[in-house]
All heavy atoms as TSV, in Angstrom:
chain	resi	resn	atom	element	x	y	z
A	1	MET	N	N	18.981	47.437	-34.233
A	1	MET	CA	C	19.986	46.419	-33.862
A	1	MET	C	C	19.892	46.147	-32.511
A	1	MET	O	O	20.210	46.931	-31.508
A	1	MET	CB	C	21.408	47.046	-34.254
A	1	MET	CG	C	22.573	46.248	-33.633
A	1	MET	SD	S	24.181	46.741	-34.314
A	1	MET	CE	C	24.600	47.855	-32.895
A	2	ALA	N	N	19.503	44.867	-32.188
A	2	ALA	CA	C	19.345	44.402	-30.821
A	2	ALA	C	C	20.769	44.310	-30.015
A	2	ALA	O	O	21.716	43.981	-30.721
A	2	ALA	CB	C	18.632	43.122	-30.736
A	3	GLY	N	N	20.887	44.574	-28.792
A	3	GLY	CA	C	22.093	44.479	-28.050
A	3	GLY	C	C	22.878	45.682	-27.961
A	3	GLY	O	O	24.049	45.628	-27.473
A	4	GLN	N	N	22.450	46.871	-28.523
A	4	GLN	CA	C	23.201	48.057	-28.544
A	4	GLN	C	C	23.514	48.468	-27.138
A	4	GLN	O	O	24.614	49.016	-26.788
A	4	GLN	CB	C	22.592	49.220	-29.366
A	4	GLN	CG	C	23.436	50.395	-29.419
A	4	GLN	CD	C	22.719	51.499	-30.368
A	4	GLN	OE1	O	21.697	51.308	-30.737
A	4	GLN	NE2	N	23.380	52.621	-30.373
A	5	ILE	N	N	22.623	48.298	-26.212
A	5	ILE	CA	C	22.740	48.681	-24.853
A	5	ILE	C	C	23.932	48.003	-24.161
A	5	ILE	O	O	24.771	48.547	-23.554
A	5	ILE	CB	C	21.469	48.439	-24.010
A	5	ILE	CG1	C	20.504	49.490	-24.556
A	5	ILE	CG2	C	21.663	48.720	-22.575
A	5	ILE	CD1	C	19.000	49.323	-23.926
A	6	ARG	N	N	23.958	46.659	-24.464
A	6	ARG	CA	C	25.016	45.802	-23.883
A	6	ARG	C	C	26.354	46.299	-24.362
A	6	ARG	O	O	27.372	46.430	-23.636
A	6	ARG	CB	C	24.792	44.321	-24.220
A	6	ARG	CG	C	25.777	43.420	-23.575
A	6	ARG	CD	C	25.468	43.336	-22.090
A	6	ARG	NE	N	26.679	43.507	-21.356
A	6	ARG	CZ	C	26.808	43.475	-19.971
A	6	ARG	NH1	N	25.669	43.382	-19.252
A	6	ARG	NH2	N	27.949	43.525	-19.427
A	7	VAL	N	N	26.498	46.550	-25.640
A	7	VAL	CA	C	27.801	47.070	-26.291
A	7	VAL	C	C	28.141	48.381	-25.621
A	7	VAL	O	O	29.251	48.525	-25.207
A	7	VAL	CB	C	27.616	47.270	-27.810
A	7	VAL	CG1	C	28.685	48.016	-28.321
A	7	VAL	CG2	C	27.340	45.931	-28.544
A	8	MET	N	N	27.135	49.279	-25.347
A	8	MET	CA	C	27.490	50.588	-24.730
A	8	MET	C	C	28.016	50.378	-23.309
A	8	MET	O	O	28.931	50.912	-22.920
A	8	MET	CB	C	26.238	51.474	-24.744
A	8	MET	CG	C	25.923	51.902	-26.216
A	8	MET	SD	S	24.424	52.878	-26.229
A	8	MET	CE	C	24.946	54.386	-25.521
A	9	ILE	N	N	27.402	49.395	-22.585
A	9	ILE	CA	C	27.764	49.116	-21.141
A	9	ILE	C	C	29.228	48.586	-21.201
A	9	ILE	O	O	30.022	49.016	-20.391
A	9	ILE	CB	C	26.837	48.244	-20.581
A	9	ILE	CG1	C	25.512	48.845	-20.273
A	9	ILE	CG2	C	27.321	47.562	-19.217
A	9	ILE	CD1	C	24.282	48.004	-19.778
A	10	ASP	N	N	29.420	47.693	-22.021
A	10	ASP	CA	C	30.776	46.996	-22.261
A	10	ASP	C	C	31.933	48.060	-22.532
A	10	ASP	O	O	32.942	47.981	-22.013
A	10	ASP	CB	C	30.833	45.959	-23.253
A	10	ASP	CG	C	30.017	44.760	-22.791
A	10	ASP	OD1	O	29.735	44.539	-21.574
A	10	ASP	OD2	O	29.657	43.873	-23.623
A	11	GLN	N	N	31.504	49.102	-23.401
A	11	GLN	CA	C	32.496	50.116	-23.684
A	11	GLN	C	C	32.808	50.988	-22.601
A	11	GLN	O	O	33.947	51.367	-22.306
A	11	GLN	CB	C	31.985	50.897	-24.965
A	11	GLN	CG	C	31.912	50.306	-26.300
A	11	GLN	CD	C	31.361	51.168	-27.323
A	11	GLN	OE1	O	30.605	52.118	-27.021
A	11	GLN	NE2	N	31.651	50.875	-28.634
A	12	ILE	N	N	31.772	51.393	-21.794
A	12	ILE	CA	C	31.978	52.137	-20.482
A	12	ILE	C	C	32.882	51.432	-19.577
A	12	ILE	O	O	33.735	51.971	-19.100
A	12	ILE	CB	C	30.582	52.542	-19.923
A	12	ILE	CG1	C	29.832	53.453	-20.860
A	12	ILE	CG2	C	30.812	53.122	-18.558
A	12	ILE	CD1	C	28.320	53.681	-20.420
A	13	VAL	N	N	32.516	50.131	-19.405
A	13	VAL	CA	C	33.314	49.377	-18.365
A	13	VAL	C	C	34.821	49.225	-18.895
A	13	VAL	O	O	35.719	49.334	-18.006
A	13	VAL	CB	C	32.576	48.034	-18.126
A	13	VAL	CG1	C	33.421	47.106	-17.289
A	13	VAL	CG2	C	31.243	48.254	-17.456
A	14	LYS	N	N	34.965	48.937	-20.042
A	14	LYS	CA	C	36.284	48.790	-20.562
A	14	LYS	C	C	37.152	49.936	-20.569
A	14	LYS	O	O	38.307	49.866	-20.101
A	14	LYS	CB	C	36.200	48.301	-22.119
A	14	LYS	CG	C	37.554	47.964	-22.693
A	14	LYS	CD	C	37.385	47.491	-24.134
A	14	LYS	CE	C	38.811	47.224	-24.819
A	14	LYS	NZ	N	38.593	46.827	-26.164
A	15	GLN	N	N	36.615	51.056	-20.955
A	15	GLN	CA	C	37.351	52.363	-20.876
A	15	GLN	C	C	37.606	52.788	-19.487
A	15	GLN	O	O	38.686	53.285	-19.169
A	15	GLN	CB	C	36.583	53.512	-21.589
A	15	GLN	CG	C	36.669	53.273	-23.103
A	15	GLN	CD	C	35.895	54.387	-23.822
A	15	GLN	OE1	O	36.035	55.566	-23.439
A	15	GLN	NE2	N	35.222	54.019	-24.944
A	16	ARG	N	N	36.644	52.646	-18.490
A	16	ARG	CA	C	36.928	53.002	-17.114
A	16	ARG	C	C	37.876	52.112	-16.490
A	16	ARG	O	O	38.709	52.641	-15.615
A	16	ARG	CB	C	35.561	53.091	-16.448
A	16	ARG	CG	C	34.620	54.160	-16.749
A	16	ARG	CD	C	35.088	55.447	-16.182
A	16	ARG	NE	N	34.904	55.487	-14.736
A	16	ARG	CZ	C	35.320	56.450	-13.954
A	16	ARG	NH1	N	35.752	57.462	-14.468
A	16	ARG	NH2	N	35.188	56.349	-12.733
A	17	SER	N	N	37.769	50.854	-16.717
A	17	SER	CA	C	38.593	49.917	-15.910
A	17	SER	C	C	39.978	49.676	-16.390
A	17	SER	O	O	40.937	49.396	-15.664
A	17	SER	CB	C	37.898	48.468	-15.920
A	17	SER	OG	O	37.845	47.931	-17.244
A	18	ARG	N	N	40.222	49.825	-17.651
A	18	ARG	CA	C	41.550	49.720	-18.332
A	18	ARG	C	C	42.268	48.376	-17.919
A	18	ARG	O	O	43.406	48.325	-17.662
A	18	ARG	CB	C	42.435	50.867	-17.980
A	18	ARG	CG	C	41.994	52.194	-18.454
A	18	ARG	CD	C	43.012	53.247	-18.177
A	18	ARG	NE	N	42.522	54.467	-18.440
A	18	ARG	CZ	C	41.950	55.378	-17.467
A	18	ARG	NH1	N	42.070	55.005	-16.188
A	18	ARG	NH2	N	41.461	56.483	-17.688
A	19	GLY	N	N	41.365	47.252	-17.830
A	19	GLY	CA	C	41.873	45.940	-17.603
A	19	GLY	C	C	41.957	45.647	-15.991
A	19	GLY	O	O	42.369	44.456	-15.675
A	20	ASN	N	N	41.671	46.499	-15.161
A	20	ASN	CA	C	41.731	46.342	-13.795
A	20	ASN	C	C	40.382	45.766	-13.259
A	20	ASN	O	O	39.411	46.465	-13.324
A	20	ASN	CB	C	42.098	47.562	-13.061
A	20	ASN	CG	C	42.365	47.452	-11.584
A	20	ASN	OD1	O	41.842	46.503	-10.853
A	20	ASN	ND2	N	43.110	48.290	-10.974
A	21	SER	N	N	40.490	44.540	-12.759
A	21	SER	CA	C	39.246	43.823	-12.381
A	21	SER	C	C	38.522	44.463	-11.172
A	21	SER	O	O	37.293	44.459	-11.093
A	21	SER	CB	C	39.575	42.350	-11.956
A	21	SER	OG	O	40.337	42.358	-10.885
A	22	VAL	N	N	39.273	45.234	-10.297
A	22	VAL	CA	C	38.583	45.942	-9.256
A	22	VAL	C	C	37.896	47.124	-9.763
A	22	VAL	O	O	36.733	47.379	-9.361
A	22	VAL	CB	C	39.602	46.440	-8.269
A	22	VAL	CG1	C	39.016	47.416	-7.139
A	22	VAL	CG2	C	40.473	45.250	-7.597
A	23	LEU	N	N	38.389	47.765	-10.815
A	23	LEU	CA	C	37.634	48.909	-11.444
A	23	LEU	C	C	36.457	48.525	-12.170
A	23	LEU	O	O	35.516	49.146	-12.452
A	23	LEU	CB	C	38.626	49.785	-12.233
A	23	LEU	CG	C	39.615	50.529	-11.500
A	23	LEU	CD1	C	40.583	51.270	-12.385
A	23	LEU	CD2	C	38.986	51.420	-10.484
A	24	VAL	N	N	36.506	47.223	-12.732
A	24	VAL	CA	C	35.344	46.592	-13.444
A	24	VAL	C	C	34.147	46.564	-12.501
A	24	VAL	O	O	33.034	47.006	-12.775
A	24	VAL	CB	C	35.686	45.261	-14.113
A	24	VAL	CG1	C	34.459	44.562	-14.595
A	24	VAL	CG2	C	36.640	45.300	-15.163
A	25	THR	N	N	34.400	46.061	-11.316
A	25	THR	CA	C	33.329	45.825	-10.322
A	25	THR	C	C	32.801	47.276	-9.845
A	25	THR	O	O	31.645	47.481	-9.749
A	25	THR	CB	C	33.837	45.081	-9.124
A	25	THR	OG1	O	34.427	43.792	-9.592
A	25	THR	CG2	C	32.873	44.829	-8.079
A	26	THR	N	N	33.758	48.221	-9.611
A	26	THR	CA	C	33.380	49.504	-9.287
A	26	THR	C	C	32.540	50.163	-10.285
A	26	THR	O	O	31.563	50.885	-9.997
A	26	THR	CB	C	34.684	50.421	-8.930
A	26	THR	OG1	O	35.434	49.713	-7.978
A	26	THR	CG2	C	34.347	51.739	-8.490
A	27	THR	N	N	32.878	50.024	-11.576
A	27	THR	CA	C	32.216	50.738	-12.581
A	27	THR	C	C	30.746	50.138	-12.689
A	27	THR	O	O	29.832	50.860	-12.973
A	27	THR	CB	C	32.968	50.642	-13.929
A	27	THR	OG1	O	34.296	51.111	-13.747
A	27	THR	CG2	C	32.228	51.329	-15.072
A	28	MET	N	N	30.669	48.810	-12.625
A	28	MET	CA	C	29.364	48.105	-12.618
A	28	MET	C	C	28.590	48.597	-11.504
A	28	MET	O	O	27.301	48.944	-11.766
A	28	MET	CB	C	29.537	46.739	-12.535
A	28	MET	CG	C	30.214	46.064	-13.712
A	28	MET	SD	S	29.147	46.037	-15.207
A	28	MET	CE	C	29.560	44.359	-15.863
A	29	THR	N	N	29.126	48.802	-10.319
A	29	THR	CA	C	28.398	49.306	-9.236
A	29	THR	C	C	27.941	50.797	-9.441
A	29	THR	O	O	26.761	51.048	-9.144
A	29	THR	CB	C	29.263	49.297	-7.876
A	29	THR	OG1	O	29.651	47.854	-7.815
A	29	THR	CG2	C	28.472	49.677	-6.750
A	30	LYS	N	N	28.815	51.505	-10.003
A	30	LYS	CA	C	28.351	52.943	-10.282
A	30	LYS	C	C	27.175	52.972	-11.332
A	30	LYS	O	O	26.249	53.803	-11.115
A	30	LYS	CB	C	29.538	53.748	-10.935
A	30	LYS	CG	C	30.455	54.100	-9.930
A	30	LYS	CD	C	31.574	54.871	-10.554
A	30	LYS	CE	C	32.649	55.364	-9.594
A	30	LYS	NZ	N	33.663	56.265	-10.094
A	31	LEU	N	N	27.150	52.024	-12.299
A	31	LEU	CA	C	26.080	52.050	-13.231
A	31	LEU	C	C	24.748	51.596	-12.546
A	31	LEU	O	O	23.689	52.245	-12.778
A	31	LEU	CB	C	26.371	51.006	-14.341
A	31	LEU	CG	C	27.405	51.455	-15.324
A	31	LEU	CD1	C	27.691	50.294	-16.298
A	31	LEU	CD2	C	27.008	52.727	-16.103
A	32	VAL	N	N	24.948	50.663	-11.581
A	32	VAL	CA	C	23.695	50.182	-10.828
A	32	VAL	C	C	23.074	51.461	-10.030
A	32	VAL	O	O	21.978	51.681	-9.972
A	32	VAL	CB	C	24.075	49.040	-9.943
A	32	VAL	CG1	C	22.853	48.721	-9.042
A	32	VAL	CG2	C	24.256	47.870	-10.805
A	33	LEU	N	N	24.027	52.100	-9.362
A	33	LEU	CA	C	23.634	53.219	-8.540
A	33	LEU	C	C	23.027	54.344	-9.320
A	33	LEU	O	O	22.252	55.112	-8.811
A	33	LEU	CB	C	24.836	53.765	-7.702
A	33	LEU	CG	C	25.376	52.919	-6.619
A	33	LEU	CD1	C	26.678	53.437	-6.065
A	33	LEU	CD2	C	24.292	52.691	-5.587
A	34	LYS	N	N	23.429	54.495	-10.624
A	34	LYS	CA	C	22.803	55.442	-11.424
A	34	LYS	C	C	21.531	54.960	-12.157
A	34	LYS	O	O	20.965	55.643	-12.999
A	34	LYS	CB	C	23.793	55.900	-12.473
A	34	LYS	CG	C	24.980	56.716	-11.890
A	34	LYS	CD	C	25.905	57.408	-12.806
A	34	LYS	CE	C	26.957	58.155	-12.150
A	34	LYS	NZ	N	26.473	59.440	-11.660
A	35	GLY	N	N	21.072	53.695	-11.740
A	35	GLY	CA	C	19.721	53.251	-12.171
A	35	GLY	C	C	19.953	52.428	-13.522
A	35	GLY	O	O	18.845	52.074	-14.068
A	36	LEU	N	N	21.153	51.886	-13.886
A	36	LEU	CA	C	21.348	51.080	-15.032
A	36	LEU	C	C	21.950	49.738	-14.557
A	36	LEU	O	O	23.155	49.716	-14.339
A	36	LEU	CB	C	22.159	51.750	-16.035
A	36	LEU	CG	C	21.598	53.008	-16.586
A	36	LEU	CD1	C	22.576	53.893	-17.397
A	36	LEU	CD2	C	20.437	52.700	-17.565
A	37	ASP	N	N	21.197	48.733	-14.386
A	37	ASP	CA	C	21.739	47.483	-13.972
A	37	ASP	C	C	22.259	46.677	-15.128
A	37	ASP	O	O	21.448	46.176	-16.017
A	37	ASP	CB	C	20.673	46.590	-13.259
A	37	ASP	CG	C	21.232	45.418	-12.605
A	37	ASP	OD1	O	22.448	45.079	-12.664
A	37	ASP	OD2	O	20.411	44.729	-11.914
A	38	PRO	N	N	23.607	46.507	-15.223
A	38	PRO	CA	C	24.144	45.803	-16.449
A	38	PRO	C	C	23.624	44.357	-16.587
A	38	PRO	O	O	23.711	43.743	-17.680
A	38	PRO	CB	C	25.664	45.814	-16.125
A	38	PRO	CG	C	25.872	47.002	-15.295
A	38	PRO	CD	C	24.656	47.049	-14.405
A	39	ALA	N	N	23.205	43.720	-15.473
A	39	ALA	CA	C	22.873	42.352	-15.434
A	39	ALA	C	C	21.581	42.193	-16.175
A	39	ALA	O	O	21.155	41.028	-16.593
A	39	ALA	CB	C	22.712	41.880	-13.970
A	40	LEU	N	N	20.839	43.212	-16.349
A	40	LEU	CA	C	19.513	43.186	-17.069
A	40	LEU	C	C	19.599	43.166	-18.595
A	40	LEU	O	O	18.647	42.916	-19.309
A	40	LEU	CB	C	18.649	44.317	-16.609
A	40	LEU	CG	C	18.287	44.430	-15.197
A	40	LEU	CD1	C	17.353	45.557	-14.888
A	40	LEU	CD2	C	17.514	43.132	-14.791
A	41	TYR	N	N	20.791	43.447	-19.152
A	41	TYR	CA	C	20.924	43.654	-20.534
A	41	TYR	C	C	21.962	42.477	-21.145
A	41	TYR	O	O	22.986	42.336	-20.552
A	41	TYR	CB	C	21.400	44.996	-20.858
A	41	TYR	CG	C	20.487	46.071	-20.397
A	41	TYR	CD1	C	20.744	46.776	-19.164
A	41	TYR	CD2	C	19.167	46.269	-21.016
A	41	TYR	CE1	C	19.837	47.636	-18.724
A	41	TYR	CE2	C	18.350	47.215	-20.560
A	41	TYR	CZ	C	18.670	47.938	-19.321
A	41	TYR	OH	O	17.856	48.906	-18.905
A	42	ASP	N	N	21.575	42.001	-22.192
A	42	ASP	CA	C	22.522	41.108	-22.915
A	42	ASP	C	C	22.512	41.371	-24.441
A	42	ASP	O	O	21.953	42.367	-24.847
A	42	ASP	CB	C	22.218	39.580	-22.651
A	42	ASP	CG	C	20.772	39.157	-23.059
A	42	ASP	OD1	O	20.123	40.017	-23.834
A	42	ASP	OD2	O	20.411	38.123	-22.784
A	43	ALA	N	N	23.049	40.516	-25.218
A	43	ALA	CA	C	23.249	40.819	-26.656
A	43	ALA	C	C	21.919	40.724	-27.364
A	43	ALA	O	O	21.719	41.246	-28.466
A	43	ALA	CB	C	24.245	39.763	-27.250
A	44	ASN	N	N	20.855	40.057	-26.737
A	44	ASN	CA	C	19.567	39.934	-27.354
A	44	ASN	C	C	18.520	40.909	-26.741
A	44	ASN	O	O	17.407	40.887	-27.183
A	44	ASN	CB	C	19.073	38.576	-27.165
A	44	ASN	CG	C	19.983	37.540	-27.914
A	44	ASN	OD1	O	20.408	37.817	-29.057
A	44	ASN	ND2	N	20.273	36.390	-27.184
A	45	SER	N	N	18.951	41.904	-25.888
A	45	SER	CA	C	17.983	42.704	-25.342
A	45	SER	C	C	17.555	43.818	-26.404
A	45	SER	O	O	18.402	44.278	-27.086
A	45	SER	CB	C	18.637	43.517	-24.201
A	45	SER	OG	O	19.053	42.644	-23.148
A	46	PRO	N	N	16.233	44.088	-26.365
A	46	PRO	CA	C	15.793	45.191	-27.321
A	46	PRO	C	C	16.397	46.563	-26.958
A	46	PRO	O	O	16.526	46.758	-25.629
A	46	PRO	CB	C	14.335	45.089	-27.125
A	46	PRO	CG	C	14.030	44.451	-25.833
A	46	PRO	CD	C	15.180	43.481	-25.524
A	47	ASP	N	N	16.677	47.358	-27.845
A	47	ASP	CA	C	17.136	48.614	-27.754
A	47	ASP	C	C	16.033	49.686	-27.280
A	47	ASP	O	O	15.134	49.866	-28.098
A	47	ASP	CB	C	17.978	49.175	-28.958
A	47	ASP	CG	C	19.087	48.346	-29.188
A	47	ASP	OD1	O	19.675	47.609	-28.248
A	47	ASP	OD2	O	19.537	48.137	-30.371
A	48	ASP	N	N	16.316	50.167	-26.183
A	48	ASP	CA	C	15.229	51.084	-25.662
A	48	ASP	C	C	15.873	52.554	-25.781
A	48	ASP	O	O	16.939	52.796	-25.152
A	48	ASP	CB	C	14.808	50.855	-24.266
A	48	ASP	CG	C	13.857	51.743	-23.572
A	48	ASP	OD1	O	13.349	52.688	-24.292
A	48	ASP	OD2	O	13.475	51.484	-22.489
A	49	PRO	N	N	15.273	53.395	-26.496
A	49	PRO	CA	C	15.921	54.752	-26.744
A	49	PRO	C	C	16.116	55.498	-25.480
A	49	PRO	O	O	17.038	56.332	-25.278
A	49	PRO	CB	C	14.935	55.600	-27.622
A	49	PRO	CG	C	13.949	54.521	-28.178
A	49	PRO	CD	C	14.079	53.289	-27.266
A	50	ILE	N	N	15.251	55.329	-24.367
A	50	ILE	CA	C	15.291	56.037	-23.143
A	50	ILE	C	C	16.574	55.500	-22.424
A	50	ILE	O	O	17.401	56.333	-21.822
A	50	ILE	CB	C	14.083	55.799	-22.313
A	50	ILE	CG1	C	12.926	56.493	-22.977
A	50	ILE	CG2	C	14.289	56.402	-20.837
A	50	ILE	CD1	C	11.530	56.221	-22.424
A	51	VAL	N	N	16.831	54.179	-22.383
A	51	VAL	CA	C	18.066	53.654	-21.783
A	51	VAL	C	C	19.299	54.057	-22.457
A	51	VAL	O	O	20.224	54.435	-21.842
A	51	VAL	CB	C	17.958	52.090	-21.588
A	51	VAL	CG1	C	19.164	51.542	-21.009
A	51	VAL	CG2	C	16.688	51.638	-20.923
A	52	ILE	N	N	19.233	54.158	-23.827
A	52	ILE	CA	C	20.412	54.506	-24.625
A	52	ILE	C	C	20.644	56.028	-24.212
A	52	ILE	O	O	21.892	56.288	-24.087
A	52	ILE	CB	C	20.166	54.339	-26.035
A	52	ILE	CG1	C	20.100	52.792	-26.376
A	52	ILE	CG2	C	21.199	54.994	-26.870
A	52	ILE	CD1	C	19.777	52.459	-27.793
A	53	ALA	N	N	19.845	56.804	-24.206
A	53	ALA	CA	C	19.991	58.223	-23.815
A	53	ALA	C	C	20.648	58.468	-22.409
A	53	ALA	O	O	21.588	59.118	-22.184
A	53	ALA	CB	C	18.761	59.028	-23.983
A	54	ARG	N	N	20.066	57.504	-21.508
A	54	ARG	CA	C	20.608	57.571	-20.052
A	54	ARG	C	C	22.045	57.039	-20.094
A	54	ARG	O	O	22.847	57.667	-19.331
A	54	ARG	CB	C	19.702	56.746	-19.193
A	54	ARG	CG	C	20.229	56.653	-17.785
A	54	ARG	CD	C	19.866	58.075	-17.204
A	54	ARG	NE	N	20.360	57.968	-15.832
A	54	ARG	CZ	C	21.258	58.860	-15.213
A	54	ARG	NH1	N	21.741	59.774	-15.908
A	54	ARG	NH2	N	21.677	58.621	-13.943
A	55	LEU	N	N	22.380	56.073	-20.776
A	55	LEU	CA	C	23.668	55.589	-20.900
A	55	LEU	C	C	24.695	56.607	-21.497
A	55	LEU	O	O	25.832	56.741	-21.008
A	55	LEU	CB	C	23.843	54.301	-21.796
A	55	LEU	CG	C	23.587	52.984	-21.098
A	55	LEU	CD1	C	23.486	51.860	-22.074
A	55	LEU	CD2	C	24.740	52.739	-20.129
A	56	ARG	N	N	24.297	57.332	-22.432
A	56	ARG	CA	C	24.997	58.542	-23.021
A	56	ARG	C	C	25.349	59.608	-21.915
A	56	ARG	O	O	26.386	60.049	-21.833
A	56	ARG	CB	C	24.322	59.139	-24.237
A	56	ARG	CG	C	24.427	58.106	-25.471
A	56	ARG	CD	C	23.774	58.869	-26.759
A	56	ARG	NE	N	23.490	57.924	-27.731
A	56	ARG	CZ	C	24.280	57.388	-28.544
A	56	ARG	NH1	N	25.648	57.583	-28.356
A	56	ARG	NH2	N	23.964	56.525	-29.472
A	57	GLU	N	N	24.264	59.789	-21.076
A	57	GLU	CA	C	24.579	60.844	-20.044
A	57	GLU	C	C	25.541	60.361	-18.974
A	57	GLU	O	O	26.427	61.059	-18.591
A	57	GLU	CB	C	23.169	61.076	-19.358
A	57	GLU	CG	C	22.143	61.871	-20.181
A	57	GLU	CD	C	20.779	61.898	-19.500
A	57	GLU	OE1	O	20.613	61.601	-18.234
A	57	GLU	OE2	O	19.815	62.297	-20.094
A	58	VAL	N	N	25.415	59.017	-18.549
A	58	VAL	CA	C	26.299	58.511	-17.676
A	58	VAL	C	C	27.666	58.399	-18.251
A	58	VAL	O	O	28.554	58.694	-17.460
A	58	VAL	CB	C	25.766	57.111	-17.182
A	58	VAL	CG1	C	26.797	56.360	-16.378
A	58	VAL	CG2	C	24.413	57.234	-16.507
A	59	ALA	N	N	27.740	58.024	-19.456
A	59	ALA	CA	C	29.117	58.038	-20.098
A	59	ALA	C	C	29.724	59.421	-20.018
A	59	ALA	O	O	30.867	59.544	-19.787
A	59	ALA	CB	C	29.057	57.527	-21.529
A	60	ALA	N	N	28.991	60.436	-20.278
A	60	ALA	CA	C	29.536	61.792	-20.192
A	60	ALA	C	C	29.969	62.157	-18.876
A	60	ALA	O	O	30.992	62.810	-18.708
A	60	ALA	CB	C	28.544	62.755	-20.706
A	61	GLU	N	N	29.129	61.798	-17.859
A	61	GLU	CA	C	29.506	61.964	-16.498
A	61	GLU	C	C	30.828	61.399	-16.030
A	61	GLU	O	O	31.584	61.767	-15.258
A	61	GLU	CB	C	28.357	61.489	-15.501
A	61	GLU	CG	C	27.115	62.341	-15.572
A	61	GLU	CD	C	25.901	61.852	-14.827
A	61	GLU	OE1	O	26.216	60.834	-13.988
A	61	GLU	OE2	O	24.847	62.180	-15.054
A	62	LEU	N	N	31.081	60.051	-16.634
A	62	LEU	CA	C	32.182	59.344	-16.255
A	62	LEU	C	C	33.329	59.570	-17.241
A	62	LEU	O	O	34.427	58.892	-17.210
A	62	LEU	CB	C	31.857	57.740	-16.396
A	62	LEU	CG	C	30.822	57.330	-15.240
A	62	LEU	CD1	C	30.487	55.812	-15.658
A	62	LEU	CD2	C	31.190	57.520	-13.900
A	63	ASN	N	N	33.207	60.626	-17.985
A	63	ASN	CA	C	34.315	61.078	-19.017
A	63	ASN	C	C	34.710	59.870	-19.919
A	63	ASN	O	O	35.855	59.571	-20.128
A	63	ASN	CB	C	35.552	61.536	-18.304
A	63	ASN	CG	C	35.203	62.680	-17.516
A	63	ASN	OD1	O	34.540	63.634	-18.059
A	63	ASN	ND2	N	35.743	62.908	-16.402
A	64	VAL	N	N	33.714	59.178	-20.448
A	64	VAL	CA	C	33.954	58.001	-21.444
A	64	VAL	C	C	33.264	58.357	-22.733
A	64	VAL	O	O	32.224	58.950	-22.872
A	64	VAL	CB	C	33.123	56.723	-20.847
A	64	VAL	CG1	C	33.227	55.640	-21.891
A	64	VAL	CG2	C	33.795	56.259	-19.481
A	65	THR	N	N	34.009	58.099	-23.806
A	65	THR	CA	C	33.581	58.277	-25.170
A	65	THR	C	C	32.965	57.042	-25.682
A	65	THR	O	O	33.489	56.013	-25.718
A	65	THR	CB	C	34.778	58.726	-26.010
A	65	THR	OG1	O	35.393	59.835	-25.434
A	65	THR	CG2	C	34.358	59.154	-27.438
A	66	LEU	N	N	31.688	57.263	-26.178
A	66	LEU	CA	C	30.915	56.088	-26.847
A	66	LEU	C	C	31.024	56.279	-28.273
A	66	LEU	O	O	31.003	57.287	-28.870
A	66	LEU	CB	C	29.548	56.068	-26.352
A	66	LEU	CG	C	29.367	55.660	-24.845
A	66	LEU	CD1	C	27.870	55.716	-24.512
A	66	LEU	CD2	C	29.889	54.366	-24.558
């Protein structure tokens, strides 16, 4: 299923920010600093198992349930 990475990124951002736009930006920045640039992925991006595994690790570090 293409776009799974984008869905995971959106879930992380939504859970971390809880609707606060400042926290949305902060969470996106944290993802970039951890090596995952959200701007590179959209709904049509192919699913890379390595990136998905890394997103799961980052989500665990940020205390987010995927």
